[in-house]
Backbone as CSV, one residue per row, in Angstrom:
resi,resn,N_x,N_y,N_z,CA_x,CA_y,CA_z,C_x,C_y,C_z
1,UNK,137.071,73.903,99.412,137.687,73.162,99.408,139.164,72.991,100.049
2,UNK,138.967,71.517,100.579,140.023,70.794,101.500,141.554,71.149,100.862
3,UNK,142.576,71.573,101.524,144.419,72.006,101.592,144.958,71.455,102.196
4,UNK,144.665,70.991,103.589,146.075,70.511,104.019,145.165,68.746,104.465
5,UNK,145.785,67.750,104.713,145.284,66.521,105.410,146.596,65.987,106.852
6,UNK,146.175,65.757,107.420,147.785,65.390,108.443,147.000,64.264,109.066
7,UNK,147.904,63.467,108.970,147.126,62.253,109.949,148.781,62.026,111.191
8,UNK,148.448,61.074,111.576,149.765,60.336,113.334,149.454,59.589,113.160
9,UNK,149.122,58.452,112.199,150.206,57.570,111.574,149.245,57.480,109.942
10,UNK,149.432,57.828,109.154,149.232,57.937,107.756,148.026,57.610,107.583
11,UNK,146.504,57.797,108.442,145.651,56.558,108.115,145.773,55.306,107.542
12,UNK,146.457,54.777,107.927,146.476,53.652,107.201,144.681,52.273,108.039
13,UNK,145.128,51.514,105.897,143.172,51.252,106.611,143.300,49.890,107.430
14,UNK,143.827,50.271,108.157,143.856,48.778,109.820,143.212,49.173,110.958
15,UNK,142.781,51.567,110.472,142.150,51.683,111.685,140.832,51.535,111.884
16,UNK,140.409,51.746,112.869,138.161,51.388,112.802,137.954,52.361,113.112
17,UNK,138.695,53.167,112.544,137.527,53.548,111.136,137.345,53.817,109.819
18,UNK,137.952,53.434,109.456,137.946,53.226,108.037,136.874,51.698,108.098
19,UNK,137.264,50.823,109.138,137.300,49.670,109.327,135.107,49.673,110.039
20,UNK,134.912,50.225,111.388,133.974,49.942,111.796,133.649,51.755,111.847
21,UNK,134.181,52.587,111.392,133.573,53.783,111.833,133.687,54.068,113.468
22,UNK,134.105,54.191,113.801,134.969,53.818,115.544,135.394,55.074,114.859
23,UNK,135.340,56.014,115.568,135.364,57.266,115.707,134.449,58.164,115.898
24,UNK,135.272,59.980,116.840,134.642,61.031,116.841,135.559,61.878,116.111
25,UNK,134.259,62.792,115.343,134.924,64.667,114.255,134.365,65.542,115.374
26,UNK,135.386,65.980,115.313,134.975,67.988,116.146,135.939,68.831,115.582
27,UNK,135.587,69.726,115.575,136.149,71.282,114.357,136.766,71.851,115.297
28,UNK,137.682,72.856,114.416,138.084,74.167,115.154,139.008,75.122,114.615
29,UNK,138.435,76.035,114.816,138.484,77.409,113.795,139.489,78.500,114.014
30,UNK,139.599,78.475,112.793,140.620,79.843,112.481,140.636,81.337,111.979
31,UNK,140.148,81.787,112.879,139.851,83.346,112.220,141.119,84.614,112.697
32,UNK,141.666,84.651,111.706,142.977,85.883,111.354,143.664,85.264,112.568
33,UNK,144.438,83.734,111.718,145.455,84.017,111.955,145.299,83.238,113.520
34,UNK,144.256,82.722,113.943,144.300,82.758,115.711,143.520,81.547,115.408
35,UNK,143.853,80.604,116.703,142.684,79.640,117.154,141.598,79.949,117.886
36,UNK,140.994,79.967,117.554,139.145,80.782,117.996,138.578,80.125,118.713
37,UNK,137.436,79.962,119.506,137.163,79.242,120.868,138.240,78.161,121.053
38,UNK,139.301,77.044,120.898,140.346,76.755,121.326,139.637,75.713,122.636
39,UNK,139.028,76.156,123.712,139.300,75.762,125.014,138.027,74.765,124.397
40,UNK,137.436,75.921,123.935,135.345,75.173,123.762,135.449,73.869,123.102
41,UNK,136.197,73.573,122.033,135.989,72.454,120.997,136.927,70.957,121.615
42,UNK,138.382,71.552,122.395,138.927,71.039,123.273,138.297,70.022,124.083
43,UNK,137.432,70.787,124.893,136.236,70.022,126.105,135.460,69.267,125.163
44,UNK,135.296,69.737,124.367,133.427,69.473,123.354,134.737,67.561,123.001
45,UNK,135.890,67.951,122.327,136.666,66.448,121.676,136.802,66.133,123.008
46,UNK,137.118,66.463,123.661,137.165,65.620,125.097,136.209,64.783,125.679
47,UNK,134.587,65.555,125.657,133.492,64.411,126.178,133.056,62.990,124.949
48,UNK,133.591,64.031,124.066,132.855,62.509,122.926,134.181,62.084,123.071
49,UNK,135.042,61.853,122.960,135.644,61.243,123.139,135.847,59.928,124.706
50,UNK,135.169,60.684,125.293,134.734,59.686,126.591,133.353,59.007,126.124
51,UNK,132.415,59.247,125.332,131.485,59.113,125.198,131.909,57.796,124.679
52,UNK,131.963,57.545,123.859,132.596,56.538,122.791,134.052,55.516,123.342
53,UNK,133.721,55.498,125.049,135.223,54.806,125.815,136.226,54.571,125.018
54,UNK,136.400,56.236,124.587,138.127,55.908,123.876,138.870,56.261,125.139
55,UNK,140.265,55.967,124.876,141.932,55.594,126.325,142.256,56.959,125.036
56,UNK,141.974,57.785,126.501,142.840,59.527,125.773,144.174,59.186,126.254
57,UNK,144.508,59.682,125.807,146.630,59.958,125.920,146.779,61.003,126.900
58,UNK,147.936,60.860,127.869,147.980,62.200,128.632,148.839,62.972,128.137
59,UNK,148.904,63.073,126.896,150.123,63.969,126.222,148.398,65.060,124.677
60,UNK,147.270,64.133,125.391,145.918,64.949,124.404,145.900,66.163,125.158
61,UNK,146.465,67.638,125.689,146.258,68.403,125.898,145.842,69.641,124.803
62,UNK,145.080,70.934,126.154,145.002,71.271,124.814,146.194,71.693,123.877
63,UNK,147.116,72.577,124.979,148.255,72.680,125.121,148.960,72.437,123.824
64,UNK,148.339,70.971,123.774,149.120,69.737,122.544,148.599,69.970,121.802
65,UNK,147.503,69.982,121.204,146.262,70.177,120.491,146.639,71.717,119.809
66,UNK,146.759,72.775,119.934,146.763,74.468,119.397,148.636,74.483,119.196
67,UNK,149.358,73.826,118.908,150.745,73.355,118.920,150.292,72.952,117.446
68,UNK,149.151,72.428,117.731,149.605,71.205,116.040,149.239,72.016,115.003
69,UNK,148.365,72.945,115.377,146.662,73.473,114.738,147.975,74.847,113.678
70,UNK,148.902,75.258,114.988,149.329,76.205,114.687,150.738,75.765,113.818
71,UNK,151.589,75.106,113.455,152.387,74.285,112.982,152.349,74.411,112.015
72,UNK,151.454,72.838,112.227,150.538,72.976,110.582,149.777,73.588,110.168
73,UNK,148.982,73.579,110.737,147.784,74.943,109.507,148.295,76.642,109.337
74,UNK,147.935,77.211,110.822,148.023,79.061,110.863,149.792,78.839,110.243
75,UNK,150.672,78.211,110.480,152.197,78.777,110.060,152.448,78.525,108.417
76,UNK,152.009,77.313,108.013,151.282,77.024,106.358,151.153,77.968,105.509
77,UNK,150.369,78.991,106.352,149.511,80.102,105.869,147.756,80.582,106.141
78,UNK,147.529,78.903,106.484,146.238,79.047,106.535,145.649,80.397,107.795
79,UNK,144.667,81.540,107.030,144.518,82.012,108.759,142.801,82.287,108.292
80,UNK,142.722,81.796,107.687,140.904,81.650,108.004,140.668,79.830,107.913
81,UNK,140.096,78.890,108.395,140.067,78.348,108.622,139.206,76.641,109.314
82,UNK,139.029,76.290,108.769,137.711,74.783,109.293,138.970,73.698,109.741
83,UNK,139.601,72.868,110.915,139.924,72.455,111.161,138.974,70.849,111.259
84,UNK,138.494,70.264,110.894,137.901,68.896,111.004,138.736,68.206,111.455
85,UNK,138.938,67.711,112.735,139.716,66.449,113.114,138.882,65.294,113.818
86,UNK,139.729,64.106,113.105,139.115,63.177,113.295,139.790,62.676,114.234
87,UNK,139.566,62.286,115.443,139.911,60.827,116.471,139.665,59.392,116.825
88,UNK,140.278,58.562,116.413,139.932,57.348,116.172,140.173,55.969,116.402
89,UNK,139.991,54.947,117.192,140.519,54.368,117.845,141.354,53.315,116.291
90,UNK,142.282,52.920,117.297,143.371,51.946,116.119,142.639,50.686,117.191
91,UNK,143.350,49.358,115.459,143.043,48.185,116.083,144.037,46.854,116.761
92,UNK,143.573,46.842,117.345,143.733,46.044,118.508,143.321,44.121,119.295
93,UNK,144.228,43.590,119.458,143.548,42.291,120.023,143.463,42.490,121.883
94,UNK,143.331,43.046,122.249,142.853,43.757,123.974,141.543,44.238,123.828
95,UNK,141.036,44.750,124.958,140.163,45.815,124.946,140.028,46.978,124.695
96,UNK,138.351,47.175,124.133,138.668,48.168,123.062,138.892,49.344,123.513
97,UNK,138.637,49.184,125.141,138.964,50.514,126.122,139.668,51.198,126.063
98,UNK,141.042,49.807,126.040,141.851,50.194,126.623,143.063,50.760,124.855
99,UNK,142.396,50.354,123.372,143.687,50.531,122.416,143.014,52.077,121.935
100,UNK,144.853,52.148,121.639,145.543,53.058,121.528,144.252,54.460,120.595
101,UNK,144.545,55.956,120.485,143.920,56.620,119.658,144.593,56.898,118.398
102,UNK,143.935,57.408,117.281,145.727,58.380,116.728,144.598,59.224,115.432
103,UNK,144.597,60.467,115.153,144.249,61.450,114.626,144.454,61.657,113.151
104,UNK,143.430,62.380,112.630,143.560,62.619,111.227,143.011,63.910,111.312
105,UNK,143.528,65.179,110.460,142.467,66.508,110.200,142.718,66.956,108.882
106,UNK,142.581,67.771,108.838,141.882,67.784,107.382,141.547,69.429,107.086
107,UNK,142.148,70.992,106.569,141.811,71.684,106.982,141.381,72.676,106.070
108,UNK,140.024,72.847,105.673,139.271,73.630,104.662,139.478,75.516,104.786
109,UNK,140.379,75.795,104.054,140.605,77.179,103.651,138.606,78.631,103.801
110,UNK,138.205,79.025,104.313,137.340,80.254,104.490,137.473,81.441,104.427
111,UNK,136.919,81.914,103.270,136.983,83.421,104.068,136.883,83.814,105.271
112,UNK,136.171,83.511,106.115,135.662,83.964,107.194,134.983,83.564,108.262
113,UNK,135.177,81.904,109.017,134.781,81.629,110.249,133.354,81.810,110.557
114,UNK,133.307,83.051,110.255,132.089,83.839,111.261,130.926,83.971,110.356
115,UNK,131.365,84.348,109.304,130.672,84.435,108.018,129.483,84.534,108.304
116,UNK,128.506,85.282,107.748,127.191,85.092,107.450,126.636,84.378,106.001
117,UNK,127.030,83.276,105.773,127.109,82.547,103.400,125.394,83.243,103.656
118,UNK,125.543,83.214,102.410,124.358,82.932,101.375,122.889,81.776,101.124
119,UNK,121.847,82.989,101.096,120.912,82.217,101.429,121.099,80.493,101.013
120,UNK,119.875,79.589,101.958,120.542,77.656,101.129,118.597,77.292,101.172
121,UNK,118.492,76.434,100.493,117.206,76.238,100.429,117.285,74.680,101.534
122,UNK,116.322,74.588,101.960,116.019,73.094,102.348,114.262,72.390,102.472
123,UNK,114.854,71.526,102.937,112.988,70.679,102.605,112.635,69.118,104.124
124,UNK,111.793,68.871,104.402,111.400,67.862,105.279,112.356,67.001,104.757
125,UNK,112.451,65.930,105.294,113.149,64.449,104.800,111.844,62.966,105.853
126,UNK,110.945,62.875,105.098,110.546,61.673,106.074,110.847,60.447,106.306
127,UNK,111.466,60.098,104.813,111.877,58.726,105.128,112.533,57.889,106.072
128,UNK,113.634,59.508,106.769,114.363,58.418,108.201,113.743,59.903,109.590
129,UNK,114.535,58.819,110.373,114.571,60.273,111.393,116.372,59.535,111.906
130,UNK,116.252,61.037,113.405,117.422,60.861,114.026,117.289,60.712,115.395
131,UNK,117.917,59.495,115.964,117.857,59.057,117.717,118.368,59.912,118.220
132,UNK,117.727,59.957,119.756,117.834,61.178,120.413,119.136,61.311,121.728
133,UNK,120.037,59.934,121.835,120.386,59.387,123.041,121.783,60.382,123.498
134,UNK,122.535,59.834,123.769,123.925,60.206,124.496,124.834,60.174,122.543
135,UNK,124.917,59.864,122.145,125.116,59.566,120.744,124.886,60.094,119.359
136,UNK,123.771,60.616,119.984,122.833,61.328,118.849,123.805,63.412,118.540
137,UNK,124.546,63.038,119.445,124.640,64.813,119.954,126.046,65.635,119.396
138,UNK,127.365,63.702,119.164,128.216,64.086,119.338,128.525,63.703,117.274
139,UNK,129.158,64.127,116.638,129.860,63.726,115.283,131.190,62.371,115.533
140,UNK,129.484,61.284,115.320,130.251,60.069,114.509,129.125,59.323,113.453
141,UNK,130.266,58.037,112.678,129.543,57.496,112.209,127.442,57.808,112.354
142,UNK,127.121,58.319,110.829,125.821,58.583,111.182,125.840,57.973,109.735
143,UNK,124.553,56.707,109.090,124.576,56.260,107.732,123.396,57.386,107.215
144,UNK,122.706,58.147,108.416,121.148,58.813,108.108,121.946,59.943,107.662
145,UNK,122.908,60.724,107.992,123.398,62.187,107.183,123.748,61.258,105.631
146,UNK,124.231,59.974,105.297,124.562,59.852,104.051,123.427,59.785,103.255
147,UNK,122.872,59.404,103.668,121.321,59.583,103.337,120.542,60.813,102.652
148,UNK,120.583,61.495,103.495,119.902,62.583,103.426,120.873,63.515,103.079
149,UNK,121.956,63.297,102.856,122.829,64.319,101.971,122.137,63.580,100.207
150,UNK,122.965,62.721,100.059,122.804,62.365,98.553,120.951,62.577,98.416
151,UNK,119.567,62.295,99.404,118.371,63.071,98.875,118.473,64.434,98.201
152,UNK,119.028,64.886,99.577,119.054,66.410,99.084,119.568,66.687,97.894
153,UNK,120.985,66.379,97.178,121.398,66.832,96.145,120.563,65.825,94.487
154,UNK,120.082,65.003,95.098,118.899,64.493,94.095,117.471,65.644,94.268
155,UNK,117.114,66.494,94.960,116.125,66.879,94.792,116.307,68.528,95.234
156,UNK,117.744,68.925,93.983,117.973,70.113,94.343,117.613,71.408,95.508
157,UNK,118.473,69.893,96.778,118.588,71.159,97.969,120.475,71.258,98.430
158,UNK,120.124,72.119,99.158,121.173,72.553,100.400,120.921,71.754,100.800
159,UNK,120.731,71.603,102.332,120.110,70.795,103.212,119.231,69.619,103.834
160,UNK,118.609,69.242,104.750,117.447,68.550,104.808,117.210,69.210,106.560
161,UNK,115.610,68.849,106.618,115.425,68.774,108.329,115.188,67.545,108.796
162,UNK,116.140,66.947,109.892,115.572,65.988,110.184,114.780,66.350,111.380
163,UNK,114.285,64.717,111.188,113.090,64.976,112.044,113.820,64.008,113.130
164,UNK,113.166,63.895,114.590,113.527,62.683,115.782,112.529,61.322,115.193
165,UNK,112.321,60.319,115.998,111.100,59.891,116.610,109.875,60.149,116.901
166,UNK,109.838,61.333,117.408,108.892,61.851,118.043,107.869,62.869,116.717
167,UNK,108.537,62.527,115.360,108.490,63.319,114.035,108.898,64.998,115.100
168,UNK,109.715,65.438,115.794,110.318,66.197,116.376,111.075,67.081,115.165
169,UNK,111.517,68.545,115.333,112.628,68.754,114.475,114.015,68.517,116.099
170,UNK,115.096,68.026,114.784,115.944,67.298,115.687,117.252,68.290,114.694
171,UNK,117.232,68.685,113.217,118.940,69.702,113.095,118.647,69.118,112.159
172,UNK,119.575,69.413,110.524,119.917,69.563,109.491,121.249,68.313,109.863
173,UNK,121.431,68.153,108.440,122.657,66.996,108.267,123.845,68.069,109.072
174,UNK,124.496,68.827,108.994,125.321,68.439,109.064,125.693,70.029,109.701
175,UNK,124.148,70.580,111.154,124.452,71.711,111.870,122.915,71.806,112.625
176,UNK,123.063,72.698,113.380,121.509,72.981,114.396,120.846,73.758,113.617
177,UNK,120.206,74.173,113.980,118.560,74.970,113.117,118.598,75.825,114.207
178,UNK,118.141,77.669,114.105,117.805,78.516,114.810,116.412,78.669,114.736
179,UNK,115.480,79.184,114.522,114.783,80.171,114.482,114.477,81.040,115.067
180,UNK,113.871,82.469,114.510,113.880,83.953,115.044,112.712,84.115,114.992
181,UNK,112.016,84.728,115.581,110.006,84.218,115.462,109.994,86.243,116.500
182,UNK,110.567,87.251,116.036,110.086,88.472,117.635,111.815,88.623,117.681
183,UNK,111.772,88.998,118.754,112.779,89.135,119.721,112.412,87.374,120.551
184,UNK,112.248,86.782,119.653,112.639,85.784,120.444,113.636,83.930,119.520
185,UNK,114.756,83.345,119.897,115.523,82.733,118.917,115.514,80.895,119.549
186,UNK,114.691,80.263,118.647,113.988,78.929,118.975,114.989,78.091,118.599
187,UNK,115.424,76.967,119.337,116.417,76.011,118.885,116.128,74.687,119.521
188,UNK,115.972,73.743,118.594,115.601,72.321,119.589,117.042,71.642,120.344
189,UNK,116.535,71.317,121.196,116.864,71.158,122.372,117.754,69.819,122.408
190,UNK,118.907,69.540,122.687,119.874,67.918,123.054,119.086,67.503,122.634
191,UNK,118.610,66.870,123.831,117.737,65.645,123.629,116.090,66.037,122.280
192,UNK,116.484,66.356,121.587,115.878,65.625,120.694,116.360,65.513,119.340
193,UNK,117.761,65.649,119.376,118.297,64.806,118.455,119.796,66.077,118.068
194,UNK,119.411,67.391,118.694,120.394,68.398,118.312,122.144,67.919,118.041
195,UNK,122.518,68.248,117.648,124.160,68.541,117.584,124.768,69.001,119.372
196,UNK,125.558,68.494,120.182,126.464,69.686,120.700,127.433,70.390,119.291
197,UNK,127.165,72.349,119.535,128.380,72.238,118.492,128.402,73.425,119.706
198,UNK,129.908,73.574,119.362,130.870,74.985,120.065,130.789,76.375,119.534
199,UNK,130.748,75.825,118.292,129.866,77.083,117.791,129.272,77.988,117.969
200,UNK,127.772,77.286,117.879,127.156,77.422,117.712,126.500,77.778,119.893
201,UNK,127.823,77.460,120.507,127.107,77.807,121.081,127.827,79.109,122.083
202,UNK,128.769,79.315,121.236,129.347,80.359,121.532,128.141,81.494,121.034
203,UNK,127.484,81.128,120.236,127.190,82.488,119.568,126.073,82.999,120.578
204,UNK,125.115,81.436,121.175,123.780,82.049,121.707,124.940,82.192,123.016
205,UNK,125.737,82.201,123.406,125.874,82.704,124.823,126.381,84.243,124.484
206,UNK,126.844,84.422,123.294,126.852,86.228,123.324,125.301,86.412,122.547
207,UNK,124.047,86.562,122.022,123.312,86.986,122.069,122.352,86.434,123.290
208,UNK,122.373,85.779,124.312,122.047,85.726,126.085,123.054,87.008,126.766
209,UNK,124.108,86.584,126.681,124.870,87.521,127.059,124.604,89.583,126.922
210,UNK,124.749,90.010,125.709,123.258,91.361,125.446,122.703,91.123,124.865
211,UNK,121.588,90.550,125.493,120.458,90.861,125.305,120.164,91.131,124.143
212,UNK,120.520,90.177,123.089,120.359,90.662,121.152,118.603,89.936,121.335
213,UNK,118.397,88.918,121.937,116.874,88.272,121.417,116.316,86.933,123.248
214,UNK,115.451,86.574,123.304,115.498,85.729,124.727,115.470,84.091,123.613
215,UNK,116.451,83.356,124.074,116.640,82.474,123.782,116.045,81.130,124.854
216,UNK,115.017,80.602,123.764,114.255,79.361,124.031,115.085,78.173,123.637
217,UNK,115.113,77.036,124.432,115.555,75.497,123.773,113.549,74.685,123.493
218,UNK,113.655,74.365,122.961,112.650,73.924,122.333,112.353,72.441,122.153
219,UNK,111.169,72.254,121.948,110.279,70.956,121.470,110.107,71.513,119.914
220,UNK,109.867,71.095,119.091,109.047,71.341,117.557,109.032,70.436,116.464
221,UNK,107.609,70.955,116.168,107.265,69.834,114.884,107.589,70.444,114.386
222,UNK,107.116,69.869,112.797,108.402,69.989,111.718,107.343,71.550,110.997
223,UNK,106.165,71.703,111.482,105.352,72.871,110.450,105.471,74.027,111.091
224,UNK,106.270,73.710,113.087,106.423,75.113,113.257,107.081,76.188,112.818
225,UNK,108.573,75.346,111.714,109.107,76.100,110.869,108.606,76.435,110.083
226,UNK,108.009,76.945,109.594,106.638,77.614,108.681,106.634,79.108,108.726
227,UNK,106.871,79.417,110.581,106.544,80.193,111.311,106.803,81.633,111.123
228,UNK,108.493,80.076,111.623,109.471,81.568,111.752,109.823,82.572,110.654
229,UNK,110.744,83.838,110.929,110.548,84.792,110.037,111.895,84.843,109.830
230,UNK,113.717,84.249,110.110,114.994,83.832,109.710,114.945,82.557,110.415
231,UNK,115.726,81.946,110.017,116.151,80.871,110.485,118.004,80.876,109.800
232,UNK,118.381,80.370,111.642,119.730,80.666,110.708,120.456,77.986,111.384
233,UNK,121.444,78.275,109.513,121.826,76.617,110.523,123.637,77.296,110.319
234,UNK,123.544,76.570,112.118,124.902,76.266,112.368,125.883,75.177,112.499
235,UNK,127.030,75.239,111.197,127.499,73.909,111.495,128.749,74.160,111.512
236,UNK,128.823,73.080,112.704,131.122,73.301,113.292,131.607,72.549,111.780
237,UNK,131.179,71.920,110.941,131.733,71.889,109.048,132.425,72.762,108.644
238,UNK,130.777,73.322,108.365,130.572,74.719,106.479,130.133,75.429,107.182
239,UNK,130.349,76.506,108.563,130.740,77.307,108.956,128.777,78.393,109.758
240,UNK,128.234,78.821,109.000,126.925,80.122,109.542,126.668,80.118,108.065
241,UNK,124.989,79.860,108.027,124.229,79.602,106.510,123.094,80.565,107.297
242,UNK,122.330,81.177,106.181,121.122,82.153,106.342,120.334,80.830,106.117
243,UNK,119.423,80.297,105.863,117.886,79.166,105.041,117.007,80.722,104.518
244,UNK,116.714,80.421,102.407,116.058,81.654,102.502,115.126,81.064,101.640
245,UNK,114.937,79.455,102.091,113.049,79.029,101.461,113.131,77.399,102.139
246,UNK,112.368,76.986,102.432,111.291,76.113,102.659,110.174,75.788,102.306
247,UNK,110.090,75.096,100.849,109.232,74.439,99.864,108.975,75.858,99.422
248,UNK,107.822,76.691,99.655,107.172,77.584,99.116,107.100,79.193,100.373
249,UNK,107.695,78.369,101.472,108.517,80.219,101.883,109.799,80.054,101.952
250,UNK,109.537,81.696,101.944,111.122,82.521,101.616,111.099,83.190,102.967
251,UNK,112.467,83.068,103.382,112.814,83.907,105.192,113.759,84.837,104.540
252,UNK,114.247,85.616,105.409,114.989,86.872,105.167,116.076,86.367,105.713
253,UNK,116.939,87.433,106.322,118.117,87.039,106.897,118.595,88.839,107.847
254,UNK,117.643,89.676,107.795,118.533,91.198,108.233,118.833,91.008,109.849
255,UNK,117.800,90.295,110.292,117.959,90.238,112.112,119.701,89.359,112.660
256,UNK,118.838,87.999,111.866,120.092,87.638,112.390,121.451,88.173,111.331
257,UNK,121.144,88.801,110.631,122.848,89.457,110.192,123.550,90.732,110.923
258,UNK,122.266,91.633,111.548,122.823,92.180,112.198,123.384,91.354,113.768
259,UNK,123.008,90.474,113.940,123.397,89.889,115.588,124.925,89.149,115.002
260,UNK,125.335,88.820,113.978,126.361,88.025,113.767,127.567,88.997,113.976
261,UNK,126.554,90.384,113.311,128.190,91.422,112.955,128.406,91.896,114.488
262,UNK,127.954,92.028,115.423,127.909,91.561,116.463,129.443,90.940,117.051
263,UNK,128.454,90.079,117.441,128.919,89.125,117.301,131.194,89.165,116.841
264,UNK,130.824,89.307,115.827,132.275,89.109,114.763,132.793,90.210,115.138
265,UNK,132.813,91.310,115.946,133.021,91.877,116.763,134.181,91.729,118.080
266,UNK,133.289,90.819,118.659,133.646,90.121,120.043,134.966,89.268,119.654
267,UNK,135.304,89.237,118.286,137.154,88.780,117.890,137.545,89.903,117.958
268,UNK,137.413,90.467,117.353,138.734,91.881,116.305,139.718,91.934,117.721
């Protein structure tokens, strides 16, 4: 449930996000009334804006966003939340690369952004696929996501597995998939169409640092999902969800739950 919205220019319909989808989206995370992973999220925002050739104002520093979210989110009572920030280009008569940018954000209050949420059901979608270029890894307008979301709801699914043009696993609609088998966690490579995700990268770094499992960035055909013992979806928009079922196969979540419990204690 969205609790707060904020726009730097009242989100007027003449902005290019409204007209052309000319925008990038990045999530920030509030836990125990603190902004966590702020640097990782900020640098991802800057990288995403550069990829979209946006003109980045000098005032858009890490401190600027930390103060912005403290005043408009944390100080207003959101102690556990996901902040979805949309940065968009304004309409202009000059070069698009020099156009001013504005932002809009929404706040979704949650119980714990790092909590392992209940099992979700997935299936494969074959009608569409996602690209593998440098814009595929950032949160930009993606009609494939809209189609897939409708498909999922019409088929009583929570999410779907999206493939790339090579028929290999790229990601889900809203996040990345991690496949655990014995002591190995396999993750589709970013070159396969997976999202860049500050939340997932923090989790993977923790797992690697503490030697809780071996991390492998992989190229995976769809059938390989059926070989996993446990599957996790990490979404910068929805949080962390265990996958309970894909078609006729069910999955546990005991190992991932144990790892996530240790990861959460790192933020205590």
